[in-house]
N, C-alpha and C positions, 0 to 999 in steps of 0.2 A: 468373572471376566473383568479385567481391569480396562479402564478407558485412559488414553492419553491425555493430558491437560491439553486445552486448546493452545495453538502457538499464535502469538501477537504477530501481526503484520505490520511492517514499517509504512507509514504514511507518507515517507518521503521517497522511498525506492519501491516505487509501486510494483506489487505481485511478489516481493521479497519478505520472508519472515524477518523479524526484528532480531539483528544479531548482537545486540547490545554494544553497538561500535562506539558510543561515547561512553568514555569512563564514568563509572559511578551511576549509570542509568540502570534501572531494573526493567524497563521496557518503554514503550512509546509515551506512556504517562507522564514520564519525568525525564524524558530526553531532550537535553539542551539543543539539539540540532532541529527538533521538531518545534520547540519553542521559538527559536530564532525565525524559521521559516514561517510560523503561523503569525508572529508578531510583526512581520514586515509586509505591508499590504502588497507590494510589487511582487515579491516572493510567493506570497499566497495567491495572487492572481496567476502566477506561471504554474504553479503547482495545481491549480484548479483546471488550467487548459491541459497539463499533461494528464490528469485524471480522466478527464472528458475523452480525450483521444485514446488512452489506455481502455476505458470502457467500452468505446465504439469498435476498436479493434478486437477485444475479447468478445464482444457480442457478434461480431462477423465471424470470427473463427467458431464459436460455439453453433451459430446458425449453420455454417456450412457443414460442420461435423454431424449435426443433427440431421440435415437434409440428406447426407450420404448415407446415414444408418437407416433412416425411415423410410 
């Protein structure tokens, strides 16, 4: 039984896999867009706020589906 390698997730487009949208990138670890966002304090703060909102929304939908099945 073969296993698929894990798919890296894009740290900028929350919930989406890395699609190598930046030419020359091999994943999030060497993506120029990720570097730019992480090196700019204001953009990094905005991304952190988006991550918090995304996590909260995901937790609400996961909790609602668990309550419906449980």
